[in-house]
PAZAPA-4460 file (N, C-alpha, C; in steps of 0.05 Angstrom, whole numbers, plus 32768, in hexadecimal, padded with zeros to 4 digits):
% residues 115
    n_x    n_y    n_z   ca_x   ca_y   ca_z    c_x    c_y    c_z   seq   type   mol
   8011   7FEB   8003   8002   7FFC   7FFC   800F   8019   8004     1      X     A
   8023   801A   8014   803A   8034   8011   8049   8037   7FF4     2      X     A
   804A   801F   7FF0   8063   801E   7FD2   804C   802C   7FCB     3      X     A
   803A   801A   7FC2   8021   8028   7FA7   8022   8043   7FAA     4      X     A
   8016   8049   7FC6   8013   806A   7FC5   8028   8079   7FBE     5      X     A
   8041   8074   7FC3   8061   808C   7FBE   805B   807E   7FA4     6      X     A
   805C   8067   7F95   8061   806F   7F73   8044   8076   7F6A     7      X     A
   8033   807D   7F6D   801B   808B   7F6D   801B   80A8   7F6B     8      X     A
   802F   80B5   7F84   8034   80D6   7F84   804B   80DB   7F77     9      X     A
   8061   80C5   7F70   8074   80CD   7F5A   8069   80CC   7F43    10      X     A
   8056   80BD   7F37   8046   80BB   7F24   8037   80D7   7F22    11      X     A
   802B   80E5   7F31   801F   8102   7F29   802F   8117   7F2E    12      X     A
   8046   810D   7F36   805C   8127   7F38   8066   812C   7F21    13      X     A
   8072   8112   7F1D   8085   810E   7F07   8087   8116   7EED    14      X     A
   809B   8119   7ED2   8095   8121   7EC1   8097   810F   7EB2    15      X     A
   8085   80F9   7EB6   8088   80DF   7E99   807F   80E1   7E87    16      X     A
   8089   80CD   7E6C   8084   80CD   7E57   806B   80BD   7E5E    17      X     A
   805B   80BA   7E40   8041   80A1   7E43   8056   808B   7E45    18      X     A
   8068   8084   7E3D   8074   8064   7E40   807C   8066   7E5E    19      X     A
   807E   8076   7E67   8086   8073   7E85   8070   8075   7E92    20      X     A
   8060   8084   7E98   8044   8081   7EA1   8039   806D   7E98    21      X     A
   803B   805E   7E87   8027   8042   7E88   803A   8033   7E99    22      X     A
   8057   8027   7E92   8066   8018   7E9F   805C   801A   7EC3    23      X     A
   805C   802D   7ECC   8058   803A   7EEA   8038   8031   7EF0    24      X     A
   802D   802F   7EE2   800B   802D   7EDF   800C   800E   7EE3    25      X     A
   8019   7FFF   7ED1   8017   7FE0   7ED3   8027   7FD4   7EEC    26      X     A
   803D   7FE6   7EF5   8050   7FE5   7F0F   802E   7FDD   7F28    27      X     A
   8024   7FF8   7F22   8013   7FF8   7F40   8000   7FEB   7F3C    28      X     A
   7FF2   7FE1   7F2E   7FD8   7FD3   7F21   7FDF   7FB4   7F30    29      X     A
   7FFB   7FAF   7F21   800B   7F96   7F29   8008   7F89   7F47    30      X     A
   8019   7FA7   7F50   8021   7F9E   7F72   8004   7FA0   7F81    31      X     A
   7FEE   7FA8   7F7D   7FD7   7FAE   7F8B   7FC9   7F8D   7F83    32      X     A
   7FCD   7F84   7F71   7FCB   7F62   7F6A   7FD6   7F53   7F7A    33      X     A
   7FF0   7F55   7F70   7FFE   7F37   7F7A   8017   7F46   7F95    34      X     A
   801E   7F34   7F9B   8037   7F3D   7FA4   804B   7F36   7F9E    35      X     A
   804C   7F29   7F86   805C   7F1F   7F7B   8072   7F35   7F6A    36      X     A
   8088   7F2D   7F61   809B   7F41   7F53   808E   7F42   7F40    37      X     A
   809B   7F59   7F2F   808E   7F61   7F12   808A   7F56   7EFF    38      X     A
   80A1   7F41   7EFC   80B0   7F33   7EEE   809C   7F1A   7EEB    39      X     A
   808E   7F18   7EF6   807D   7EFF   7EF3   805C   7F0A   7EEF    40      X     A
   8058   7F24   7EE4   803B   7F2B   7EE6   8035   7F1D   7EC6    41      X     A
   803B   7F07   7EB7   802B   7EF9   7EA1   802E   7EDF   7EB0    42      X     A
   803D   7ED3   7EBB   803B   7EBC   7ECC   8030   7EAE   7ED6    43      X     A
   802A   7E96   7EDB   801C   7E87   7EEB   802F   7E85   7F0B    44      X     A
   802D   7E97   7F1C   8045   7EA2   7F3D   8040   7E7F   7F48    45      X     A
   802A   7E6F   7F40   8031   7E4A   7F50   8035   7E36   7F3B    46      X     A
   803C   7E3B   7F29   8044   7E25   7F14   8057   7E10   7F1E    47      X     A
   805C   7DF7   7F13   806A   7DE6   7F1E   8087   7DF5   7F2D    48      X     A
   8099   7DFC   7F11   80AC   7E08   7F17   80AB   7E1B   7F30    49      X     A
   809C   7E29   7F28   80A2   7E41   7F3F   809E   7E36   7F54    50      X     A
   808B   7E2B   7F58   8085   7E0F   7F6B   8098   7E07   7F7E    51      X     A
   80A8   7DF4   7F68   80C1   7DEA   7F78   80D4   7E00   7F77    52      X     A
   80D6   7E13   7F70   80E8   7E2C   7F6E   80E2   7E34   7F90    53      X     A
   80CA   7E39   7F94   80C7   7E42   7FAF   80CC   7E34   7FC1    54      X     A
   80C7   7E10   7FC7   80C5   7E01   7FD7   80E7   7E03   7FE2    55      X     A
   80F8   7E05   7FCB   8114   7DFA   7FCB   8123   7E0F   7FD5    56      X     A
   8113   7E2B   7FD8   8125   7E4A   7FE0   811A   7E4C   8005    57      X     A
   8100   7E37   8001   80F8   7E3B   801D   810C   7E28   802A    58      X     A
   8104   7E0F   8022   8113   7DF8   8037   8134   7E00   8037    59      X     A
   8145   7E11   8028   815F   7E0E   8025   8163   7E30   8038    60      X     A
   8146   7E3A   8047   8146   7E54   8053   815D   7E6C   803F    61      X     A
   8156   7E66   802A   8162   7E82   801C   8152   7E98   8021    62      X     A
   8136   7E8D   801B   811A   7EA2   801B   8116   7EBF   8005    63      X     A
   811F   7EC0   7FF0   8128   7ED6   7FE5   810B   7EE9   7FE5    64      X     A
   80F1   7ED7   7FE8   80E3   7EE8   7FE0   80D2   7EF8   7FCC    65      X     A
   80DD   7EEB   7FB1   80D1   7EF3   7F9A   80B6   7EDE   7F94    66      X     A
   80B4   7ED1   7FA5   8097   7EC5   7FA8   808D   7EBD   7FBF    67      X     A
   8077   7EB8   7FC7   8066   7EB3   7FE1   8051   7EB1   7FE4    68      X     A
   8046   7E9B   7FF2   802D   7E96   7FF2   801C   7EAE   7FFB    69      X     A
   800C   7EB7   7FF5   7FF9   7ECE   7FF8   7FE4   7ECC   800E    70      X     A
   7FD7   7EAC   800F   7FB9   7EAB   801B   7FC3   7E9A   8038    71      X     A
   7FB3   7E96   804E   7FBE   7E8D   8063   7FBE   7E6F   805E    72      X     A
   7FB1   7E66   8050   7FB4   7E42   8048   7FCF   7E42   8039    73      X     A
   7FD3   7E54   8029   7FF5   7E4E   8020   8005   7E51   802C    74      X     A
   8005   7E68   8043   801C   7E6C   8050   8015   7E50   806E    75      X     A
   8005   7E47   8076   8000   7E30   8088   8016   7E17   8079    76      X     A
   8010   7E15   805F   8022   7E02   8044   8038   7E04   804B    77      X     A
   8041   7E1B   8047   805C   7E2A   8047   806F   7E29   806A    78      X     A
   805A   7E21   8073   8062   7E23   8094   8070   7DFE   8095    79      X     A
   8058   7DE9   808B   8058   7DD5   8091   8077   7DC3   807B    80      X     A
   806F   7DD4   805E   808A   7DCF   8059   80A2   7DD4   8061    81      X     A
   80A3   7DE7   806B   80C3   7DF4   8072   80C4   7DDC   8092    82      X     A
   80B7   7DD9   80A0   80BA   7DC3   80BA   80B7   7DA4   80AF    83      X     A
   80B7   7DA7   8095   80C3   7D8A   8090   80D7   7D89   807A    84      X     A
   80D9   7D9B   806C   80F1   7DA0   8059   8107   7DAE   8066    85      X     A
   8109   7DBF   807F   8125   7DC6   8082   8131   7DAC   8090    86      X     A
   812D   7D99   80A2   8134   7D7B   80AD   813B   7D6B   8090    87      X     A
   812D   7D72   807F   8137   7D56   8071   814D   7D5F   8057    88      X     A
   8149   7D7A   8054   815F   7D89   804B   8181   7D81   805F    89      X     A
   8175   7D87   8076   818D   7D85   8086   8196   7D6D   8089    90      X     A
   8187   7D55   8085   818B   7D38   8089   8199   7D2E   8073    91      X     A
   8197   7D3F   8059   81AC   7D3E   8045   81C2   7D4E   8043    92      X     A
   81C6   7D69   804D   81DB   7D7A   804E   81F0   7D71   805E    93      X     A
   81E7   7D66   8071   81F7   7D6C   8092   8212   7D50   808D    94      X     A
   8203   7D39   807D   8213   7D23   8073   822C   7D2D   8062    95      X     A
   821C   7D38   8050   8234   7D3D   8033   8243   7D53   803A    96      X     A
   823E   7D62   804D   8250   7D73   8060   8269   7D69   8075    97      X     A
   8257   7D55   807D   826D   7D45   8091   8282   7D31   807B    98      X     A
   827D   7D2B   8065   828D   7D1A   8055   82A4   7D35   804A    99      X     A
   829B   7D44   8042   82AC   7D61   8035   82BC   7D64   8043   100      X     A
   82B8   7D63   8054   82C6   7D75   806E   82E1   7D5E   807A   101      X     A
   82DB   7D46   807B   82ED   7D38   807E   82FC   7D2A   8066   102      X     A
   82F6   7D2C   804F   82FE   7D27   8039   831C   7D44   803D   103      X     A
   830D   7D58   803D   8328   7D74   803A   8335   7D6E   8050   104      X     A
   832A   7D67   806C   833E   7D5D   8083   8358   7D4F   807A   105      X     A
   834B   7D38   8076   835F   7D27   806F   8371   7D29   805A   106      X     A
   836E   7D3C   8045   837C   7D4B   802C   838E   7D5B   803F   107      X     A
   8386   7D70   8046   839B   7D7D   805B   83AE   7D77   806B   108      X     A
   83AB   7D62   807B   83B4   7D55   808B   83D0   7D3F   8072   109      X     A
   83C2   7D34   8060   83CE   7D2C   8052   83F3   7D3C   8044   110      X     A
   83E2   7D53   8033   83F1   7D67   802D   8401   7D77   8043   111      X     A
   83F3   7D80   805C   840A   7D96   8067   8414   7D90   807E   112      X     A
   8400   7D75   8093   840F   7D6D   80AC   8424   7D5B   80A2   113      X     A
   8435   7D67   80B2   8453   7D4F   80A3   8449   7D38   80BE   114      X     A
   8458   7D1F   80BB   845B   7D07   80C7   846E   7D09   80DD   115      X     A
***
């Protein structure tokens, strides 16, 4: 709301060409309809690819914020996915990290520690 008001104020005060005016109007109308980023205006925000991307970003705890559930049900599903997905992801990454650290440690010992 605050963002849209500021853009509307700039639009009324600015010296925009017709094309610039049209772009700002599109941003304002899209922002009021969806929380998603403007590049998603012509896409289904919950296609299989976008949903898979959201799930990976969610369980990896990166959280870019470019796509997010808007409904209470969607938010609850995201919570459930993260409660199951984060420990599941850790169950794969912790052993992988342990084996990588063990391999690097043995290589460093072999190369740099004298006997």
